[in-house]
TORZALUM-600924 format. One record per atom (N, C-alpha, C): x negated, y negated, z; residue number from 1. Coordinates in steps of 0.001 Angstrom, whole numbers, plus 500000, padded with zeros to 6 digits. Atoms other than C-alpha are relative to their C-alpha. Layout:
BEGIN
+--------+--------+--------+-----+
:      x :      y :      z : pos :
+--------+--------+--------+-----+
:      X :      Y :      Z : NUM :
...
+--------+--------+--------+-----+
//
This chain:
BEGIN
+--------+--------+--------+-----+
:      x :      y :      z : pos :
+--------+--------+--------+-----+
: 500340 : 501114 : 501138 :   1 :
: 119172 : 644184 : 450753 :   1 :
: 500274 : 498917 : 500777 :   1 :
: 500165 : 501329 : 499885 :   2 :
: 118100 : 640857 : 451117 :   2 :
: 500622 : 498790 : 499924 :   2 :
: 499157 : 501315 : 500868 :   3 :
: 119822 : 637442 : 450892 :   3 :
: 499061 : 499304 : 498922 :   3 :
: 500439 : 500770 : 501544 :   4 :
: 116871 : 636301 : 448391 :   4 :
: 500095 : 500458 : 498866 :   4 :
: 499916 : 499106 : 501004 :   5 :
: 117074 : 639284 : 446570 :   5 :
: 501067 : 500052 : 499007 :   5 :
: 498260 : 500307 : 500555 :   6 :
: 120963 : 638140 : 445688 :   6 :
: 499940 : 499020 : 499346 :   6 :
: 499696 : 501539 : 500535 :   7 :
: 120436 : 634342 : 444881 :   7 :
: 499700 : 500123 : 498349 :   7 :
: 500205 : 499438 : 501326 :   8 :
: 120990 : 634286 : 441548 :   8 :
: 498818 : 499222 : 498917 :   8 :
: 501307 : 500507 : 500551 :   9 :
: 117892 : 633221 : 439114 :   9 :
: 500004 : 498594 : 499705 :   9 :
: 500157 : 501308 : 499684 :  10 :
: 118960 : 629664 : 438612 :  10 :
: 499439 : 499164 : 500766 :  10 :
: 500379 : 500319 : 499035 :  11 :
: 118048 : 628717 : 441711 :  11 :
: 498749 : 499718 : 500036 :  11 :
: 501488 : 499589 : 499186 :  12 :
: 114435 : 630136 : 441654 :  12 :
: 498978 : 499518 : 498461 :  12 :
: 500353 : 500437 : 501289 :  13 :
: 114000 : 628906 : 437842 :  13 :
: 499660 : 498421 : 500000 :  13 :
: 499990 : 501445 : 500353 :  14 :
: 112891 : 625678 : 436475 :  14 :
: 500518 : 498762 : 501061 :  14 :
: 499628 : 500902 : 498767 :  15 :
: 112700 : 623496 : 439749 :  15 :
: 500007 : 498443 : 499392 :  15 :
: 499331 : 501277 : 500654 :  16 :
: 114063 : 619736 : 439116 :  16 :
: 498277 : 499391 : 500669 :  16 :
: 501372 : 500983 : 499359 :  17 :
: 110206 : 617675 : 439131 :  17 :
: 500389 : 498768 : 501021 :  17 :
: 499890 : 500513 : 498571 :  18 :
: 109654 : 615735 : 442454 :  18 :
: 500296 : 498437 : 499459 :  18 :
: 499603 : 501197 : 500627 :  19 :
: 109612 : 612461 : 439794 :  19 :
: 501338 : 499850 : 499937 :  19 :
: 498581 : 500048 : 499982 :  20 :
: 112962 : 613188 : 439053 :  20 :
: 501167 : 500192 : 501198 :  20 :
: 499513 : 500567 : 498674 :  21 :
: 114001 : 613554 : 442496 :  21 :
: 499938 : 498673 : 500500 :  21 :
: 499818 : 501411 : 498771 :  22 :
: 112773 : 610528 : 443873 :  22 :
: 500720 : 498974 : 498926 :  22 :
: 498605 : 501362 : 500494 :  23 :
: 114900 : 608399 : 440689 :  23 :
: 500834 : 500290 : 500052 :  23 :
: 499024 : 499522 : 499609 :  24 :
: 117661 : 610417 : 441484 :  24 :
: 500568 : 499370 : 501424 :  24 :
: 499739 : 500607 : 498796 :  25 :
: 117270 : 609363 : 445135 :  25 :
: 500569 : 498374 : 500092 :  25 :
: 499997 : 501197 : 500109 :  26 :
: 116782 : 605939 : 444197 :  26 :
: 501170 : 499097 : 499138 :  26 :
: 498635 : 500090 : 500619 :  27 :
: 119858 : 605741 : 442183 :  27 :
: 501183 : 500191 : 500829 :  27 :
: 498973 : 499749 : 498963 :  28 :
: 122167 : 607138 : 444893 :  28 :
: 499906 : 498722 : 500766 :  28 :
: 500364 : 501087 : 498890 :  29 :
: 120524 : 604541 : 447195 :  29 :
: 500702 : 498751 : 499398 :  29 :
: 499268 : 501326 : 500685 :  30 :
: 121746 : 601744 : 444561 :  30 :
: 501416 : 499934 : 500217 :  30 :
: 498408 : 500094 : 500580 :  31 :
: 125185 : 602939 : 444162 :  31 :
: 500601 : 499852 : 501311 :  31 :
: 499417 : 500498 : 498690 :  32 :
: 125914 : 603207 : 447878 :  32 :
: 499925 : 498771 : 500443 :  32 :
: 500050 : 501681 : 499489 :  33 :
: 124501 : 599706 : 448552 :  33 :
: 501072 : 499188 : 499406 :  33 :
: 499073 : 500887 : 500751 :  34 :
: 126986 : 598438 : 445644 :  34 :
: 501309 : 500224 : 500387 :  34 :
: 498311 : 499604 : 499628 :  35 :
: 129981 : 600293 : 447012 :  35 :
: 500312 : 499341 : 501350 :  35 :
: 499675 : 500540 : 498997 :  36 :
: 129278 : 598891 : 450308 :  36 :
: 500242 : 498602 : 500206 :  36 :
: 499955 : 501347 : 500515 :  37 :
: 128888 : 595153 : 448943 :  37 :
: 501809 : 499714 : 499429 :  37 :
: 498853 : 500143 : 500179 :  38 :
: 132284 : 595595 : 447340 :  38 :
: 501096 : 500254 : 501089 :  38 :
: 499062 : 500146 : 498711 :  39 :
: 134036 : 596846 : 450113 :  39 :
: 499863 : 498970 : 500945 :  39 :
: 499809 : 501225 : 499429 :  40 :
: 132733 : 594028 : 452200 :  40 :
: 500826 : 498908 : 499709 :  40 :
: 499283 : 501160 : 500865 :  41 :
: 134041 : 591512 : 449595 :  41 :
: 501806 : 500429 : 499952 :  41 :
: 498678 : 499839 : 499332 :  42 :
: 137260 : 593326 : 449644 :  42 :
: 500927 : 499428 : 501358 :  42 :
: 499323 : 500501 : 498614 :  43 :
: 137709 : 592988 : 453479 :  43 :
: 499915 : 498541 : 500163 :  43 :
: 500008 : 501672 : 499851 :  44 :
: 136690 : 589162 : 453270 :  44 :
: 501313 : 499496 : 499674 :  44 :
: 498954 : 500830 : 500929 :  45 :
: 139388 : 588533 : 450508 :  45 :
: 501045 : 500166 : 500537 :  45 :
: 498962 : 499889 : 498910 :  46 :
: 142024 : 590304 : 452754 :  46 :
: 500086 : 498911 : 501065 :  46 :
: 499816 : 501051 : 498975 :  47 :
: 141278 : 588197 : 455515 :  47 :
: 500465 : 498670 : 499630 :  47 :
: 499735 : 501401 : 500309 :  48 :
: 141232 : 585057 : 453835 :  48 :
: 501597 : 499964 : 499555 :  48 :
: 498762 : 500486 : 500243 :  49 :
: 144529 : 585678 : 452381 :  49 :
: 501047 : 500168 : 500920 :  49 :
: 499251 : 499765 : 498637 :  50 :
: 146157 : 587157 : 455818 :  50 :
: 499941 : 498356 : 500869 :  50 :
: 500437 : 501109 : 498753 :  51 :
: 144875 : 583504 : 457319 :  51 :
: 500235 : 498710 : 498898 :  51 :
: 499271 : 501227 : 500474 :  52 :
: 147164 : 581494 : 454759 :  52 :
: 499509 : 499661 : 498606 :  52 :
: 500562 : 500482 : 501775 :  53 :
: 144491 : 581570 : 451331 :  53 :
: 498892 : 499083 : 500705 :  53 :
: 501256 : 500747 : 499435 :  54 :
: 141827 : 579453 : 453787 :  54 :
: 499388 : 500361 : 501124 :  54 :
: 500707 : 499853 : 498820 :  55 :
: 139652 : 579221 : 456538 :  55 :
: 500473 : 498580 : 500477 :  55 :
: 499358 : 500968 : 499086 :  56 :
: 140798 : 577213 : 459516 :  56 :
: 501132 : 500304 : 500317 :  56 :
: 498925 : 499591 : 499047 :  57 :
: 143869 : 576828 : 461664 :  57 :
: 501386 : 499364 : 498927 :  57 :
: 498795 : 500811 : 500573 :  58 :
: 146156 : 575053 : 459054 :  58 :
: 500520 : 499033 : 500665 :  58 :
: 498771 : 501009 : 499479 :  59 :
: 148834 : 572341 : 459480 :  59 :
: 499520 : 498884 : 499510 :  59 :
: 500372 : 501321 : 500529 :  60 :
: 146238 : 569313 : 458675 :  60 :
: 500085 : 499210 : 501174 :  60 :
: 499516 : 501131 : 498784 :  61 :
: 147153 : 567608 : 461870 :  61 :
: 501014 : 499349 : 500209 :  61 :
: 498850 : 500906 : 500070 :  62 :
: 149085 : 565011 : 462706 :  62 :
: 499900 : 499235 : 498511 :  62 :
: 500002 : 501348 : 501120 :  63 :
: 148222 : 562849 : 459202 :  63 :
: 500760 : 500900 : 499033 :  63 :
: 499530 : 499637 : 501243 :  64 :
: 149736 : 565357 : 456709 :  64 :
: 501465 : 500927 : 500529 :  64 :
: 498792 : 499508 : 500272 :  65 :
: 152376 : 567453 : 457873 :  65 :
: 500034 : 500394 : 501838 :  65 :
: 500023 : 499002 : 498638 :  66 :
: 153845 : 569277 : 461028 :  66 :
: 499598 : 501688 : 499925 :  66 :
: 500969 : 498568 : 499642 :  67 :
: 152243 : 572463 : 462282 :  67 :
: 500938 : 501145 : 500269 :  67 :
: 499170 : 498923 : 499266 :  68 :
: 154907 : 574393 : 464134 :  68 :
: 501101 : 500760 : 499142 :  68 :
: 498745 : 499439 : 500871 :  69 :
: 157778 : 574722 : 461854 :  69 :
: 499666 : 500462 : 498279 :  69 :
: 500439 : 499040 : 501672 :  70 :
: 155946 : 576125 : 458671 :  70 :
: 500050 : 498987 : 499115 :  70 :
: 499995 : 500505 : 501437 :  71 :
: 157062 : 574594 : 455670 :  71 :
: 501803 : 499076 : 500345 :  71 :
: 498899 : 500793 : 499563 :  72 :
: 160337 : 573017 : 457646 :  72 :
: 499702 : 498831 : 500481 :  72 :
: 500121 : 501490 : 499655 :  73 :
: 160664 : 569274 : 458426 :  73 :
: 500391 : 499941 : 501400 :  73 :
: 499491 : 499527 : 498502 :  74 :
: 162419 : 570119 : 461944 :  74 :
: 499906 : 501269 : 500375 :  74 :
: 499517 : 498510 : 499539 :  75 :
: 162672 : 572668 : 464293 :  75 :
: 501009 : 499791 : 500921 :  75 :
: 499114 : 499849 : 498544 :  76 :
: 164936 : 573816 : 467029 :  76 :
: 499414 : 499108 : 501348 :  76 :
: 500207 : 500156 : 498617 :  77 :
: 164460 : 571972 : 470482 :  77 :
: 499553 : 500370 : 500784 :  77 :
: 499824 : 498902 : 498469 :  78 :
: 165105 : 574452 : 472960 :  78 :
: 499390 : 501728 : 499499 :  78 :
: 500645 : 498800 : 500123 :  79 :
: 162945 : 577694 : 471953 :  79 :
: 500274 : 501017 : 501082 :  79 :
: 499939 : 499010 : 498792 :  80 :
: 164745 : 579702 : 474598 :  80 :
: 501579 : 500242 : 499657 :  80 :
: 498532 : 499714 : 500019 :  81 :
: 168433 : 581242 : 475122 :  81 :
: 500847 : 498919 : 500021 :  81 :
: 499289 : 501529 : 499757 :  82 :
: 170888 : 578546 : 474775 :  82 :
: 501597 : 500256 : 499195 :  82 :
: 498484 : 500700 : 500322 :  83 :
: 174656 : 577585 : 474066 :  83 :
: 500439 : 498721 : 499276 :  83 :
: 499625 : 501117 : 500247 :  84 :
: 176547 : 575003 : 472563 :  84 :
: 501307 : 499173 : 500396 :  84 :
: 498856 : 500492 : 499173 :  85 :
: 178889 : 572615 : 474174 :  85 :
: 500630 : 499009 : 499134 :  85 :
: 499316 : 501357 : 500533 :  86 :
: 180359 : 569166 : 473477 :  86 :
: 499091 : 499523 : 498955 :  86 :
: 500640 : 500605 : 501186 :  87 :
: 179584 : 567980 : 469910 :  87 :
: 500396 : 498514 : 500054 :  87 :
: 499874 : 501076 : 499904 :  88 :
: 179569 : 564737 : 468584 :  88 :
: 501866 : 499213 : 499863 :  88 :
: 498638 : 500145 : 499496 :  89 :
: 182958 : 562696 : 469741 :  89 :
: 500480 : 500563 : 500949 :  89 :
: 499402 : 499019 : 499207 :  90 :
: 184302 : 565544 : 471560 :  90 :
: 501063 : 499066 : 500758 :  90 :
: 498532 : 500544 : 499265 :  91 :
: 187703 : 563034 : 472426 :  91 :
: 499172 : 499061 : 500659 :  91 :
: 500345 : 500861 : 499613 :  92 :
: 185092 : 560622 : 473776 :  92 :
: 498918 : 499183 : 499542 :  92 :
: 500926 : 500352 : 500773 :  93 :
: 182168 : 558286 : 472958 :  93 :
: 498632 : 500644 : 500480 :  93 :
: 501040 : 499437 : 499792 :  94 :
: 179881 : 561169 : 473028 :  94 :
: 499306 : 500308 : 498420 :  94 :
: 500658 : 500297 : 501411 :  95 :
: 177136 : 560299 : 470296 :  95 :
: 499022 : 501613 : 499662 :  95 :
: 501272 : 498993 : 499846 :  96 :
: 175058 : 563835 : 470548 :  96 :
: 500719 : 501355 : 499839 :  96 :
: 499906 : 498299 : 499632 :  97 :
: 175121 : 567654 : 471072 :  97 :
: 499525 : 500435 : 500839 :  97 :
: 500598 : 499561 : 498498 :  98 :
: 175145 : 569285 : 474293 :  98 :
: 499394 : 501429 : 499263 :  98 :
: 500476 : 498578 : 499871 :  99 :
: 172908 : 572458 : 474373 :  99 :
: 499665 : 499936 : 500956 :  99 :
: 500589 : 499546 : 498972 : 100 :
: 172790 : 574421 : 477216 : 100 :
: 499073 : 501207 : 500054 : 100 :
: 501456 : 498808 : 500058 : 101 :
: 169908 : 576665 : 478682 : 101 :
: 499797 : 499944 : 501535 : 101 :
: 500642 : 500109 : 498431 : 102 :
: 168339 : 577318 : 481987 : 102 :
: 499179 : 498857 : 500465 : 102 :
: 500705 : 501108 : 499146 : 103 :
: 167261 : 574570 : 484422 : 103 :
: 498645 : 500141 : 499760 : 103 :
: 501408 : 499748 : 500005 : 104 :
: 163544 : 574063 : 483675 : 104 :
: 499301 : 500630 : 498535 : 104 :
: 500351 : 499354 : 501724 : 105 :
: 163522 : 575440 : 479807 : 105 :
: 499322 : 499053 : 499754 : 105 :
: 500757 : 501123 : 501212 : 106 :
: 160863 : 573721 : 477454 : 106 :
: 500733 : 499379 : 498953 : 106 :
: 499444 : 500976 : 501342 : 107 :
: 162019 : 571025 : 475254 : 107 :
: 498883 : 499959 : 499160 : 107 :
: 501021 : 500335 : 500770 : 108 :
: 160006 : 570475 : 472413 : 108 :
: 500219 : 499016 : 498706 : 108 :
: 499580 : 500792 : 501342 : 109 :
: 159715 : 567671 : 469404 : 109 :
: 500273 : 500872 : 498797 : 109 :
: 499677 : 499231 : 501325 : 110 :
: 161764 : 568618 : 466502 : 110 :
: 499519 : 499654 : 498784 : 110 :
: 500907 : 500677 : 501245 : 111 :
: 159518 : 566606 : 464242 : 111 :
: 498485 : 498919 : 500364 : 111 :
: 501117 : 501058 : 499928 : 112 :
: 155958 : 564642 : 464637 : 112 :
: 500344 : 498673 : 500158 : 112 :
: 500020 : 501540 : 500022 : 113 :
: 155947 : 561071 : 465806 : 113 :
: 499829 : 499570 : 500801 : 113 :
: 500486 : 501372 : 499088 : 114 :
: 155523 : 557984 : 467669 : 114 :
: 501149 : 500333 : 501037 : 114 :
: 499303 : 500017 : 499211 : 115 :
: 157216 : 558452 : 471495 : 115 :
: 500383 : 498279 : 499927 : 115 :
: 499554 : 501205 : 499835 : 116 :
: 159500 : 555241 : 471456 : 116 :
: 500301 : 499678 : 501473 : 116 :
: 499462 : 500377 : 499000 : 117 :
: 160978 : 554926 : 474626 : 117 :
: 500153 : 501266 : 501214 : 117 :
: 499876 : 498886 : 498955 : 118 :
: 160736 : 557331 : 477956 : 118 :
: 500659 : 499020 : 501223 : 118 :
: 499319 : 500870 : 498926 : 119 :
: 163179 : 555917 : 480731 : 119 :
: 500878 : 500947 : 500361 : 119 :
: 498934 : 499502 : 499068 : 120 :
: 165764 : 556565 : 483263 : 120 :
: 501120 : 499188 : 499953 : 120 :
: 498869 : 500529 : 500303 : 121 :
: 169476 : 555844 : 482496 : 121 :
: 501068 : 500753 : 501023 : 121 :
: 498583 : 499695 : 499423 : 122 :
: 172700 : 556179 : 484575 : 122 :
: 500766 : 500972 : 499643 : 122 :
: 499288 : 498906 : 500684 : 123 :
: 174456 : 558183 : 482205 : 123 :
: 498947 : 501181 : 499399 : 123 :
: 500795 : 499104 : 500225 : 124 :
: 171449 : 559720 : 480409 : 124 :
: 498974 : 500987 : 500816 : 124 :
: 501085 : 499412 : 499150 : 125 :
: 169314 : 560508 : 483024 : 125 :
: 498619 : 499996 : 499431 : 125 :
: 501280 : 499765 : 500328 : 126 :
: 165781 : 561172 : 482376 : 126 :
: 499979 : 500493 : 498173 : 126 :
: 499843 : 500352 : 501487 : 127 :
: 165387 : 560356 : 478553 : 127 :
: 498544 : 499648 : 498891 : 127 :
: 501054 : 500147 : 500897 : 128 :
: 162801 : 560266 : 475555 : 128 :
: 500654 : 499760 : 498507 : 128 :
: 499974 : 500226 : 501834 : 129 :
: 163164 : 558884 : 471758 : 129 :
: 498696 : 500240 : 499651 : 129 :
: 501368 : 499748 : 501151 : 130 :
: 160903 : 559862 : 469172 : 130 :
: 500295 : 499690 : 498880 : 130 :
: 499445 : 500073 : 501417 : 131 :
: 160749 : 558316 : 466037 : 131 :
: 499095 : 500809 : 499115 : 131 :
: 500465 : 499294 : 500885 : 132 :
: 160010 : 560416 : 463410 : 132 :
: 498978 : 499911 : 498821 : 132 :
: 501043 : 500349 : 500887 : 133 :
: 157040 : 560434 : 461091 : 133 :
: 500571 : 499421 : 498536 : 133 :
: 499609 : 500295 : 501461 : 134 :
: 157691 : 558614 : 457660 : 134 :
: 501466 : 500196 : 499754 : 134 :
: 498406 : 499916 : 500060 : 135 :
: 161683 : 558951 : 458345 : 135 :
: 500444 : 498861 : 500239 : 135 :
: 498757 : 500811 : 499543 : 136 :
: 162835 : 556101 : 459956 : 136 :
: 500735 : 500126 : 500886 : 136 :
: 499191 : 499378 : 498973 : 137 :
: 164948 : 558567 : 462056 : 137 :
: 499441 : 500308 : 501365 : 137 :
: 500377 : 499827 : 498228 : 138 :
: 164797 : 558801 : 465802 : 138 :
: 501160 : 501406 : 500326 : 138 :
: 499347 : 498897 : 499114 : 139 :
: 165455 : 561683 : 468071 : 139 :
: 500330 : 499543 : 501327 : 139 :
: 499567 : 500248 : 498804 : 140 :
: 167236 : 561229 : 471304 : 140 :
: 500019 : 501394 : 500762 : 140 :
: 500004 : 498873 : 499188 : 141 :
: 166513 : 563969 : 474200 : 141 :
: 500831 : 499557 : 501103 : 141 :
: 499475 : 500649 : 498841 : 142 :
: 168509 : 563182 : 477521 : 142 :
: 500323 : 501198 : 501384 : 142 :
: 499656 : 498962 : 498498 : 143 :
: 169265 : 564841 : 481166 : 143 :
: 498889 : 501035 : 500181 : 143 :
: 501400 : 499031 : 499569 : 144 :
: 165576 : 566171 : 481391 : 144 :
: 499754 : 499788 : 501251 : 144 :
: 500639 : 499635 : 498515 : 145 :
: 164365 : 567679 : 484699 : 145 :
: 499190 : 498825 : 500529 : 145 :
: 500896 : 500856 : 499606 : 146 :
: 161795 : 565096 : 485244 : 146 :
: 499619 : 498967 : 498829 : 146 :
: 500322 : 500839 : 500955 : 147 :
: 160286 : 562182 : 483621 : 147 :
: 499364 : 500817 : 498638 : 147 :
: 500657 : 499246 : 500960 : 148 :
: 159135 : 563169 : 479959 : 148 :
: 498493 : 500099 : 500043 : 148 :
: 501597 : 499141 : 499947 : 149 :
: 155758 : 564582 : 479448 : 149 :
: 499034 : 498801 : 499191 : 149 :
: 501070 : 501107 : 500321 : 150 :
: 154099 : 562201 : 476945 : 150 :
: 500624 : 498468 : 500144 : 150 :
: 499458 : 501289 : 499498 : 151 :
: 154306 : 558069 : 477499 : 151 :
: 500210 : 499372 : 498705 : 151 :
: 499572 : 501152 : 501045 : 152 :
: 155574 : 555191 : 475402 : 152 :
: 498975 : 500187 : 498915 : 152 :
: 501350 : 500840 : 500520 : 153 :
: 153391 : 554673 : 472306 : 153 :
: 499074 : 501437 : 499604 : 153 :
: 500700 : 498821 : 500163 : 154 :
: 152182 : 558584 : 472197 : 154 :
: 500167 : 500449 : 498972 : 154 :
: 499795 : 499217 : 501189 : 155 :
: 151812 : 560517 : 469094 : 155 :
: 500495 : 501297 : 500773 : 155 :
: 500025 : 498990 : 499744 : 156 :
: 153141 : 563634 : 469614 : 156 :
: 500472 : 500903 : 498674 : 156 :
: 499700 : 499207 : 500720 : 157 :
: 153501 : 566765 : 467334 : 157 :
: 501134 : 501210 : 500129 : 157 :
: 498801 : 499288 : 500100 : 158 :
: 156296 : 569133 : 466048 : 158 :
: 499674 : 501032 : 500741 : 158 :
: 500376 : 498714 : 498957 : 159 :
: 156938 : 571918 : 468585 : 159 :
: 499390 : 499451 : 501516 : 159 :
: 500414 : 500411 : 498806 : 160 :
: 155374 : 569971 : 471227 : 160 :
: 500538 : 499985 : 501340 : 160 :
: 499277 : 500044 : 499140 : 161 :
: 156267 : 570345 : 474595 : 161 :
: 500366 : 498544 : 500372 : 161 :
: 499569 : 501221 : 499521 : 162 :
: 158110 : 567097 : 475841 : 162 :
: 500498 : 499544 : 500951 : 162 :
: 499000 : 499759 : 498654 : 163 :
: 159922 : 567990 : 478901 : 163 :
: 500891 : 501220 : 500172 : 163 :
: 499045 : 499186 : 499436 : 164 :
: 162510 : 570114 : 480779 : 164 :
: 500919 : 499958 : 499795 : 164 :
: 498644 : 500622 : 499946 : 165 :
: 166023 : 570778 : 480479 : 165 :
: 500612 : 499874 : 501266 : 165 :
: 500195 : 500324 : 498815 : 166 :
: 167399 : 569346 : 483478 : 166 :
: 501605 : 499645 : 500418 : 166 :
: 499066 : 500261 : 499897 : 167 :
: 170663 : 567902 : 484732 : 167 :
: 500267 : 498646 : 500371 : 167 :
: 499766 : 501320 : 499572 : 168 :
: 169931 : 564248 : 485724 : 168 :
: 500908 : 498902 : 499233 : 168 :
: 499023 : 501158 : 500909 : 169 :
: 172298 : 561304 : 484888 : 169 :
: 501360 : 500463 : 500451 : 169 :
: 498871 : 499461 : 500207 : 170 :
: 175888 : 561988 : 483973 : 170 :
: 500180 : 501164 : 499520 : 170 :
: 500360 : 498693 : 500879 : 171 :
: 175785 : 565731 : 483418 : 171 :
: 500282 : 501342 : 500710 : 171 :
: 499270 : 498943 : 499814 : 172 :
: 177609 : 569196 : 484201 : 172 :
: 499187 : 500903 : 499566 : 172 :
: 500664 : 498858 : 500316 : 173 :
: 175248 : 571885 : 484338 : 173 :
: 498964 : 499614 : 499442 : 173 :
: 501300 : 500477 : 500971 : 174 :
: 171484 : 571567 : 482919 : 174 :
: 500616 : 500385 : 498659 : 174 :
: 499889 : 500010 : 501367 : 175 :
: 171569 : 570885 : 479204 : 175 :
: 499631 : 499267 : 499789 : 175 :
: 500382 : 501612 : 500510 : 176 :
: 169979 : 568680 : 476712 : 176 :
: 501034 : 499766 : 499317 : 176 :
: 499185 : 500736 : 500694 : 177 :
: 172140 : 566114 : 475290 : 177 :
: 498790 : 499567 : 498606 : 177 :
: 501404 : 500153 : 501024 : 178 :
: 170231 : 565642 : 471545 : 178 :
: 500814 : 498955 : 499202 : 178 :
: 499779 : 501447 : 500773 : 179 :
: 170765 : 562412 : 469446 : 179 :
: 499122 : 499916 : 498944 : 179 :
: 500742 : 500512 : 501488 : 180 :
: 169945 : 561973 : 465608 : 180 :
: 500393 : 498569 : 499440 : 180 :
: 499864 : 501055 : 500582 : 181 :
: 169605 : 558402 : 464458 : 181 :
: 499509 : 499708 : 498759 : 181 :
: 500536 : 500493 : 501603 : 182 :
: 169633 : 556768 : 461261 : 182 :
: 499250 : 498879 : 499857 : 182 :
: 500918 : 501620 : 500196 : 183 :
: 167270 : 554211 : 459887 : 183 :
: 500652 : 498670 : 500204 : 183 :
: 501461 : 500203 : 499719 : 184 :
: 166115 : 551940 : 461106 : 184 :
: 499735 : 500733 : 501417 : 184 :
: 500339 : 499805 : 498715 : 185 :
: 166311 : 553478 : 464344 : 185 :
: 500672 : 500304 : 501070 : 185 :
: 498637 : 499876 : 498551 : 186 :
: 168133 : 554226 : 468039 : 186 :
: 499897 : 498251 : 500404 : 186 :
: 499279 : 501438 : 499696 : 187 :
: 169660 : 550824 : 468887 : 187 :
: 499132 : 498693 : 499380 : 187 :
: 500636 : 500558 : 500508 : 188 :
: 167697 : 549196 : 466260 : 188 :
: 500534 : 499706 : 498745 : 188 :
: 499672 : 500507 : 501002 : 189 :
: 169943 : 548892 : 463693 : 189 :
: 500839 : 501144 : 499408 : 189 :
: 499850 : 498707 : 500501 : 190 :
: 170768 : 552469 : 462907 : 190 :
: 501309 : 500807 : 500764 : 190 :
: 498418 : 498956 : 499338 : 191 :
: 173818 : 555091 : 463913 : 191 :
: 499663 : 501367 : 500462 : 191 :
: 500368 : 498451 : 499566 : 192 :
: 173706 : 557904 : 465904 : 192 :
: 500764 : 501256 : 498944 : 192 :
: 499888 : 499424 : 500886 : 193 :
: 174269 : 560765 : 463251 : 193 :
: 501274 : 500874 : 500496 : 193 :
: 498868 : 499193 : 499855 : 194 :
: 177977 : 562271 : 463124 : 194 :
: 499613 : 501731 : 499702 : 194 :
: 500484 : 498463 : 500775 : 195 :
: 176051 : 565558 : 461516 : 195 :
: 498912 : 500466 : 500807 : 195 :
: 501044 : 499525 : 498754 : 196 :
: 174027 : 566163 : 464589 : 196 :
: 499872 : 501467 : 500125 : 196 :
: 499621 : 498536 : 499620 : 197 :
: 175812 : 569686 : 465108 : 197 :
: 499410 : 500521 : 499185 : 197 :
: 500027 : 499143 : 501293 : 198 :
: 175260 : 570837 : 461535 : 198 :
: 498497 : 499976 : 499787 : 198 :
: 501345 : 500054 : 500043 : 199 :
: 171471 : 569740 : 461746 : 199 :
: 499343 : 500898 : 500739 : 199 :
: 501027 : 498861 : 499052 : 200 :
: 170642 : 571833 : 464812 : 200 :
: 500506 : 501010 : 499787 : 200 :
: 499869 : 498732 : 499705 : 201 :
: 172388 : 574920 : 464021 : 201 :
: 499229 : 500184 : 498389 : 201 :
: 500932 : 499389 : 501477 : 202 :
: 170775 : 574867 : 460534 : 202 :
: 498012 : 500323 : 500534 : 202 :
: 501171 : 499900 : 499523 : 203 :
: 167246 : 574379 : 462498 : 203 :
: 500227 : 501168 : 500637 : 203 :
: 499973 : 499280 : 499314 : 204 :
: 168241 : 576647 : 464941 : 204 :
: 499939 : 501569 : 499659 : 204 :
: 500332 : 498456 : 500834 : 205 :
: 168274 : 579973 : 462031 : 205 :
: 498659 : 500129 : 499854 : 205 :
: 501000 : 499263 : 500146 : 206 :
: 164908 : 579735 : 461510 : 206 :
: 498960 : 499490 : 500893 : 206 :
: 501198 : 500143 : 499141 : 207 :
: 163008 : 578385 : 464312 : 207 :
: 500092 : 501084 : 501168 : 207 :
+--------+--------+--------+-----+
//
């Protein structure tokens, strides 16, 4: 028995007219094209959503806000393994918080601002003071390994490298001595903040 003789009669009778075949093919092509267009739109929407809802690198530069800390006003200055040493007071005239880290570890600006001072002092060693954007609050970083990277008057961005951990000046072991000064600023009528340790530890949690 041949295969053709066993085929149901519905496959041999009333064939689809050529014109109907043409219309069906055109309709299938249109549906496929619409599906592909919809998939492309969906992929584009997903890409934009993953990019923060817009095109670009975000942050708005130095004019609007700080880029490296997300929505945070400050970031931790030592993005590496570290431990805490003496805090404010410490039974002596200690106006900041010591944070120990490996010599040469990267130091970053806790907030965008303008470099107010880059200098060397017998106790502080190599140090830099940054005037925070729109705050009147100054932050000081001391015992740097070498002279700070940015120069006086330069603008720095939050999270930007400003130097490296060292032990210059009156320092026992490589560490950052960090100070936070109230408005109007560092030796300009402000005062060293007694809550500097609390501030650093809060930034440390999310940085």
